[in-house]
C-alpha positions as CSV (number, residue, x, y, z in Angstrom):
1,T,7.7,-8.6,9.1
2,A,6.2,-7.8,12.5
3,A,3.9,-5.6,11.5
4,R,2.9,-8.0,8.2
5,R,2.5,-10.8,11.8
6,H,-0.1,-8.7,12.9
7,V,-1.6,-7.2,10.3
8,G,-2.0,-9.9,8.0
9,A,-3.7,-12.0,10.8
10,A,-6.7,-9.2,12.2
11,V,-6.7,-9.7,7.3
12,G,-6.7,-12.9,7.8
13,V,-9.1,-13.8,10.2
14,S,-11.7,-11.0,9.0
15,A,-11.0,-12.0,5.0
16,L,-11.5,-16.2,6.8
17,T,-15.8,-14.6,8.0
18,V,-16.5,-12.5,5.5
19,A,-16.1,-15.7,2.2
20,V,-17.2,-18.3,5.5
21,G,-20.8,-15.5,5.5
22,F,-20.5,-15.8,1.7
23,L,-20.0,-19.4,1.6
24,A,-22.9,-19.8,3.5
25,L,-24.9,-18.8,-0.3
26,A,-23.5,-22.0,-1.8
27,A,-26.4,-24.4,0.4
28,S,-28.7,-22.3,-1.4
29,R,-31.0,-23.6,-4.3
30,L,-30.8,-20.8,-6.2
31,A,-28.2,-21.6,-9.3
32,L,-26.8,-18.0,-9.3
33,L,-26.8,-18.1,-5.4
34,Q,-24.6,-20.2,-5.3
35,Q,-22.5,-20.4,-7.4
36,F,-22.2,-16.6,-6.4
37,G,-21.6,-17.8,-3.0
38,L,-18.2,-19.5,-4.1
39,L,-17.0,-16.3,-6.5
40,V,-17.1,-14.4,-3.9
41,A,-15.7,-16.1,-1.6
42,F,-12.8,-17.0,-3.8
43,E,-12.1,-13.1,-5.1
44,V,-12.4,-11.9,-0.7
45,A,-9.9,-14.9,-0.2
46,L,-7.7,-13.8,-2.7
47,C,-7.7,-9.8,-2.5
48,A,-7.0,-10.9,1.7
49,A,-4.0,-13.0,0.0
50,L,-2.1,-9.5,-2.2
51,A,-2.8,-7.2,0.6
52,V,-0.9,-8.7,2.8
53,W,1.9,-10.5,0.3
54,L,2.0,-8.2,-2.2
55,V,1.0,-4.2,-1.1
56,P,4.2,-4.6,1.4
57,A,6.2,-5.5,-1.3
58,L,5.4,-3.1,-4.1
59,C,6.0,-0.3,-1.7
60,A,9.1,-2.2,-0.7
61,A,10.0,-1.8,-4.3
62,T,8.1,1.6,-5.0
63,E,9.4,3.6,-1.9
64,R,11.1,6.9,-2.3
65,R,15.2,7.3,-1.5
66,P,16.0,11.9,-0.4
67,A,17.9,12.5,-3.7
68,P,22.0,12.9,-2.1
69,A,22.9,16.0,-0.7
70,R,23.9,18.6,-3.9
71,P,26.9,21.1,-2.0
72,A,25.3,24.4,-2.2
73,V,25.8,26.9,-5.2
74,R,28.3,30.1,-4.6
75,N,28.0,33.5,-5.4
76,R,30.5,35.8,-7.0
77,R,31.2,37.0,-3.3
78,G,32.2,33.7,-2.1
79,R,28.1,33.5,-0.4
80,T,25.0,31.0,-0.6
81,P,22.7,33.5,-2.7
82,S,20.2,34.2,-0.8
83,T,16.5,36.0,-1.1
84,F,18.8,39.0,0.5
85,D,21.1,39.4,-2.2
86,A,17.5,40.3,-4.3
87,G,18.6,44.0,-4.1
88,A,22.2,44.1,-3.4
89,P,24.2,44.9,-5.7
90,A,27.1,42.7,-6.9
């Protein structure tokens, strides 16, 4: 859809810049920082992909639809009851 293209592009570019930033940690001399950078960059890319494809699909699948209209209930006089009829004699 058009919304997915526009939002997906923004999410993709944002995730790309964050992932590249964390990938810069892979150039570190410390093995812990290298692993952290690679792991976080992968997770950012995964979360961006899920945000663009999975979340809209789940929203569409669980969308609430309005209940079908039921016919109005009528009282003995053939009128629909209201709060003003509560004290009136039947």
